[in-house]
C-alpha positions as semicolon CSV with decimal commas, in nm:
position;residue;x (nm);y (nm);z (nm)
1;M;3,236;0,747;-2,991
2;Q;2,965;0,696;-2,727
3;E;2,848;0,345;-2,658
4;P;2,472;0,290;-2,707
5;L;2,269;0,219;-2,396
6;A;2,144;-0,136;-2,348
7;E;1,838;-0,221;-2,548
8;P;1,501;-0,183;-2,372
9;G;1,456;-0,494;-2,159
10;G;1,825;-0,506;-2,064
11;G;1,920;-0,815;-2,269
12;P;2,124;-0,869;-2,585
13;G;1,810;-0,921;-2,791
14;P;1,431;-0,910;-2,764
15;T;1,280;-1,122;-2,488
16;P;0,965;-1,332;-2,542
17;F;0,757;-1,057;-2,378
18;E;0,907;-0,793;-2,605
19;Q;0,796;-0,999;-2,902
20;G;0,442;-1,036;-2,771
21;P;0,131;-0,822;-2,827
22;D;0,140;-0,659;-2,481
23;Y;0,478;-0,494;-2,529
24;M;0,466;-0,118;-2,606
25;Q;0,780;-0,049;-2,801
26;S;0,715;0,324;-2,822
27;L;0,689;0,353;-2,443
28;A;1,009;0,155;-2,395
29;R;1,190;0,376;-2,644
30;G;1,066;0,693;-2,476
31;L;1,199;0,572;-2,141
32;E;1,533;0,487;-2,302
33;V;1,556;0,840;-2,434
34;L;1,492;0,979;-2,084
35;R;1,755;0,747;-1,937
36;A;2,010;0,871;-2,190
37;F;2,045;1,196;-1,994
38;D;2,276;1,168;-1,693
39;L;2,556;1,348;-1,510
40;E;2,795;1,304;-1,803
41;H;2,529;1,386;-2,063
42;P;2,305;1,661;-1,916
43;T;2,248;1,827;-2,253
44;M;2,243;1,657;-2,595
45;T;2,135;1,713;-2,953
46;L;1,901;1,480;-3,138
47;S;2,197;1,315;-3,309
48;Q;2,381;1,260;-2,981
49;V;2,074;1,101;-2,820
50;A;2,020;0,876;-3,123
51;E;2,381;0,762;-3,110
52;R;2,366;0,702;-2,735
53;V;2,048;0,491;-2,738
54;G;2,116;0,320;-3,070
55;L;1,790;0,423;-3,236
56;S;1,718;0,603;-3,562
57;R;1,703;0,983;-3,569
58;A;1,339;0,969;-3,680
59;V;1,237;0,756;-3,379
60;V;1,440;0,965;-3,136
61;R;1,296;1,286;-3,278
62;R;0,940;1,171;-3,209
63;C;1,037;1,066;-2,856
64;L;1,213;1,394;-2,780
65;L;0,930;1,611;-2,911
66;T;0,666;1,407;-2,725
67;L;0,863;1,423;-2,399
68;Q;0,910;1,796;-2,452
69;H;0,537;1,840;-2,510
70;L;0,465;1,651;-2,185
71;G;0,707;1,871;-1,992
72;Y;0,977;1,614;-1,917
73;L;1,232;1,770;-2,153
74;G;1,323;2,125;-2,244
75;S;1,520;2,257;-2,538
76;Q;1,731;2,553;-2,634
77;G;1,823;2,563;-2,997
78;R;1,929;2,210;-3,096
79;Q;2,007;2,109;-2,737
80;F;1,768;1,902;-2,523
81;T;1,784;1,872;-2,145
82;L;1,576;1,723;-1,863
83;R;1,311;1,936;-1,692
84;P;1,225;1,923;-1,319
85;K;0,898;1,743;-1,400
86;V;1,098;1,423;-1,455
87;L;1,148;1,412;-1,076
88;D;0,776;1,337;-1,039
89;L;0,843;0,985;-1,164
90;G;1,073;0,908;-0,874
91;F;0,889;1,116;-0,615
92;R;0,564;0,930;-0,676
93;Y;0,739;0,604;-0,591
94;I;0,904;0,747;-0,281
95;S;0,581;0,908;-0,160
96;S;0,402;0,572;-0,187
97;L;0,640;0,410;0,061
98;S;0,543;0,360;0,424
99;L;0,753;0,490;0,712
100;P;0,932;0,154;0,767
101;D;1,004;0,119;0,394
102;R;1,168;0,459;0,388
103;A;1,359;0,420;0,712
104;L;1,496;0,066;0,680
105;P;1,781;0,133;0,433
106;F;1,912;0,413;0,655
107;M;1,867;0,199;0,967
108;E;2,076;-0,077;0,811
109;Q;2,354;0,173;0,743
110;L;2,328;0,297;1,102
111;A;2,355;-0,053;1,250
112;Q;2,658;-0,129;1,034
113;K;2,823;0,197;1,137
114;V;2,789;0,164;1,514
115;H;2,756;-0,217;1,534
116;E;2,449;-0,191;1,757
117;S;2,082;-0,276;1,710
118;T;1,843;-0,007;1,592
119;S;1,463;0,005;1,595
120;L;1,178;0,222;1,473
121;S;0,844;0,245;1,652
122;V;0,516;0,435;1,649
123;L;0,279;0,523;1,932
124;D;-0,045;0,333;1,985
125;D;-0,223;0,493;2,281
126;L;-0,012;0,384;2,581
127;E;0,225;0,149;2,400
128;I;0,492;0,166;2,135
129;V;0,471;-0,072;1,840
130;Y;0,787;-0,182;1,661
131;V;0,752;-0,125;1,286
132;A;1,113;-0,186;1,179
133;R;1,420;-0,336;1,344
134;V;1,779;-0,414;1,249
135;P;1,922;-0,639;1,522
136;V;2,294;-0,683;1,573
137;L;2,307;-0,845;1,915
138;R;2,016;-0,961;2,126
139;I;2,041;-0,762;2,448
140;M;1,685;-0,804;2,582
141;T;1,521;-1,115;2,719
142;V;1,204;-1,016;2,531
143;N;1,218;-1,122;2,166
144;L;1,153;-0,795;1,987
145;G;1,043;-0,795;1,625
146;V;0,807;-0,603;1,402
147;G;0,473;-0,584;1,583
148;A;0,619;-0,614;1,933
149;R;0,470;-0,382;2,193
150;L;0,620;-0,217;2,500
151;P;0,482;0,032;2,756
152;A;0,560;0,379;2,627
153;Y;0,635;0,538;2,964
154;A;0,937;0,313;3,032
155;A;1,100;0,307;2,687
156;S;1,325;0,570;2,532
157;M;1,126;0,560;2,208
158;G;0,803;0,577;2,405
159;R;0,907;0,892;2,589
160;V;1,016;1,051;2,261
161;L;0,677;0,970;2,109
162;L;0,489;1,090;2,417
163;A;0,688;1,415;2,400
164;G;0,526;1,480;2,064
165;L;0,179;1,498;2,221
166;P;0,013;1,821;2,337
167;E;0,056;1,866;2,711
168;P;-0,313;1,806;2,803
169;E;-0,325;1,485;2,598
170;L;0,002;1,363;2,750
171;D;-0,132;1,429;3,100
172;A;-0,455;1,242;3,024
173;R;-0,276;0,940;2,881
174;L;-0,036;0,909;3,172
175;R;-0,326;0,928;3,416
176;R;-0,491;0,634;3,234
177;A;-0,172;0,430;3,221
178;Q;-0,092;0,159;3,473
179;L;0,240;0,303;3,583
180;R;0,422;0,021;3,754
181;P;0,792;-0,044;3,810
182;L;0,931;-0,286;3,551
183;T;1,270;-0,283;3,726
184;P;1,396;-0,125;4,050
185;Y;1,501;0,177;3,840
186;T;1,180;0,247;3,647
187;L;1,048;0,601;3,670
188;C;0,676;0,544;3,711
189;S;0,526;0,844;3,893
190;H;0,294;1,071;3,699
191;D;0,468;1,394;3,800
192;G;0,812;1,247;3,748
193;L;0,725;1,129;3,398
194;M;0,566;1,462;3,305
195;A;0,888;1,638;3,407
196;E;1,110;1,382;3,229
197;I;0,908;1,398;2,907
198;A;0,919;1,779;2,916
199;N;1,298;1,745;2,934
200;V;1,291;1,506;2,636
201;R;1,080;1,756;2,441
202;R;1,327;2,032;2,524
203;H;1,641;1,841;2,422
204;G;1,499;1,630;2,139
205;H;1,629;1,295;2,261
206;C;1,587;1,044;2,543
207;I;1,826;0,807;2,719
208;V;1,688;0,527;2,935
209;V;1,916;0,299;3,138
210;D;1,788;-0,013;3,320
211;E;1,431;0,119;3,343
212;L;1,268;-0,104;3,084
213;E;1,493;-0,400;3,155
214;V;1,804;-0,427;3,369
215;G;2,102;-0,448;3,137
216;L;1,956;-0,230;2,862
217;C;2,063;0,123;2,769
218;S;1,868;0,291;2,493
219;V;1,891;0,630;2,325
220;A;1,611;0,756;2,098
221;V;1,520;1,054;1,880
222;P;1,194;1,154;1,712
223;V;1,133;1,123;1,338
224;R;0,913;1,405;1,209
225;D;0,715;1,435;0,888
226;R;0,696;1,744;0,670
227;S;0,433;1,905;0,891
228;G;0,654;1,868;1,199
229;R;0,440;1,593;1,350
230;V;0,630;1,315;1,530
231;A;0,567;1,022;1,297
232;G;0,789;0,773;1,477
233;A;1,086;0,722;1,705
234;L;1,430;0,580;1,622
235;N;1,664;0,425;1,876
236;L;1,989;0,245;1,940
237;G;2,002;-0,020;2,210
238;V;2,323;-0,128;2,385
239;R;2,412;-0,328;2,691
240;S;2,393;-0,130;3,012
241;R;2,743;-0,091;3,149
242;E;2,969;0,170;3,301
243;G;3,003;0,453;3,055
244;C;2,697;0,360;2,848
245;R;2,538;0,703;2,898
246;E;2,856;0,868;2,774
247;W;2,856;0,634;2,471
248;A;2,492;0,720;2,406
249;M;2,567;1,093;2,410
250;T;2,899;1,100;2,224
251;V;2,858;0,813;1,974
252;G;2,499;0,692;1,962
253;L;2,319;1,026;1,954
254;P;2,524;1,186;1,672
255;A;2,479;0,871;1,461
256;L;2,106;0,873;1,532
257;R;2,082;1,241;1,441
258;A;2,240;1,175;1,102
259;T;1,999;0,889;1,031
260;Q;1,708;1,094;1,161
261;A;1,793;1,366;0,908
262;Q;1,810;1,115;0,622
263;I;1,471;0,965;0,704
264;E;1,308;1,305;0,756
265;H;1,439;1,417;0,418
266;T;1,239;1,138;0,252
267;L;0,933;1,219;0,463
268;A;0,947;1,578;0,338
269;L;0,820;1,450;0,002
270;Q;0,477;1,392;0,154
271;P;0,290;1,619;0,396
272;T;0,160;1,341;0,621
273;L;0,262;0,980;0,658
274;M;0,094;0,685;0,820
275;P;0,303;0,386;0,935
């Protein structure tokens, strides 16, 4: 015998709100009926649904027929099943999330997997702005948090974001930028950066070692929305050391690619996305 689902409200009995005038019992019951369908119960009869949710057949019948009328359920004979329209309920929530909201759970998994800090940024003219960060170890002297800004030309995420611009716009921005060496290793010539960013665009990733700050190695990839626009950049930052480029290519980049794909899958639910 199937166990009934928990009563609407999740407790053993009615809560004070459920006993008040603002509580819509019919709505709660309709949602319970929807929740009754799952992987183990994809198709059920009226009697099976009533048994599963612990409500009378008459109540469940009204719920099922109303949900069928609204397009959330379908039926074949005596069997009821969910219809694709029910996905709208979840998609509307996901599509309301900002880029950082969507990316952060996947970034946390990434940081736990590789045990290195990961960040997400967007482009603001000539700078990148951090919109999400999961730190593991502090490897920069600058205290980076949400809202922190760095010059785009010298950062791996910045070059990835700049690579998403049309060539004439990229050229114009670099000509306006104050390209100065931040370390002895910073690439800061206009022609050199144009060539480097073209290489980033071609390969879809960027590795920067000691250019933004001595002691920092960073690898970044773009995050694109459904239209293909570069909506942000995702990176991993590690201490600069012998073999860090090899680590970035063989360990960091594959892990970033997997996280990139997860984030882009959620962005595909909405044509355009603002941070």
